[in-house]
N, C-alpha and C positions, 0 to 999 in steps of 0.2 A: 504494500499499499504506500509506503514511504517513497519507493522508487517511482510510482505512478505520479505522485505530486511533484517530484523533482523533474520529471520529464514534461509534465504539464506546463510548468513555468517557462522554460525556454520556448515551447511551442506557442504559448500565448504571446510572448514577446515578439516572436517572428510574425505571427499573424496580425497582431494589432499595430505593431511597429511599422508594417508595410502600409497601413491605412492612414497614418498621420502625415499630413502635408506641412512641412516645416519651411515652406517658401515664405520669405518675408513679404508683407503687404504694406502698401503706402496708403494712408487715409488722408484725404484732403480736408482741411477745415472748411466748414460750410457756413459758419456764423461770422458776423462782422465783429472783429475783435478791436479793442481799443488800441492795440498795438499797431494798427494798420498805418498810422501816420497821417499827416495832413498833405493834401494834394499841393502840387506846385502852384496851381492857379489860386488856391486859397492863400497860401503863403505870400504870393505876389500881391494879392488884394490887400492883405493886412500890412505887410512890411515894405512893399515897393514904393519907390519915390513917386510922389504925386498920386498915390492910390487912396481910396476912400478912408481906410483905417490907419493911414500912416501917422496922423496926429495922435491917436490913442496909443499906437505902438511906441512913438517917441516919448510920450508921457510915461509909459511903462519902463522904458530904458533908464529913466532918471530916478527911479524909485527902488528902495531895497527889496530884494527877493523877487521883484516882478520879472526881470529877465529870466531867472531860473524857472519861475513858474510858467511863463509863456513857452519856453523851450520844452518843458515837460508836457504841456498840453499839446504842443505841435507834434512831438514824438508819438504821443498816444492817440492822436487823431481826434481829440475832444471837441474840435470845432465842427465836426461832421454831423452830429446829431442835431435835430431840430428842436426837440423838447428840452427844456432847461433841466428837468430831473435826470435825463440821460447824460447831458453834459456834466452835471455835478457828480454823478456816479463815475463817469469816465475820469474826471479830474480829481477825484478824491485823493489818490496818491500824491498828486501835485500839491493839493491843498495841505495835506498832512506834512509834506516835506518842507514847507516854509512856515508851518504853524500859523496858517491864515486864520484870522479872527476878525470880528466886526470892527475892531480898532486898529487893524494892521494898516500901515501907511500906504501900502500898494493896493489895497482893496478898490479904491475908486478907479485906478487905471485898469485893473483886472476886469471890473464890471464894464468899463468903457470898451475894452477889447471884445468882450463877450457880446455886448449890445451891437457894436459895429459889425462884427462877423455875422450876426444874425440878420441885421438890417441891410447894410450897404454891401456886404460880400456874400449874401445869401446864395446867389447863384453859383459862386465859385467854391463855397465852403460846405454847404449842407448837402448831404448825399442821401438822406433818408426821405 
């Protein structure tokens, strides 16, 4: 009986081992991720000379933490969502990184950039 069990194990390994496909597969991401980044058209509309949001961008450059925040938002693609709650969710790591509060000196510039990107650069920035 013991001999039968010992023979059964290698036979099972041969039979079932032949049925396992170990070929690697590649799965494409199908959801929009925050890490998608901001389009060149949106960046140009916000930061380009003579563009609609350039004054808000210049204001941001002059304030503490605002340039870092703006760069983070650009890299994460947080100007793309149309809804404010989606923008906030996307930008939360950026908010956390500069410890943004209602009394932060950069808040007015950050809000101006957000408003301008939704209003004056909507066609270039919003993808949803």
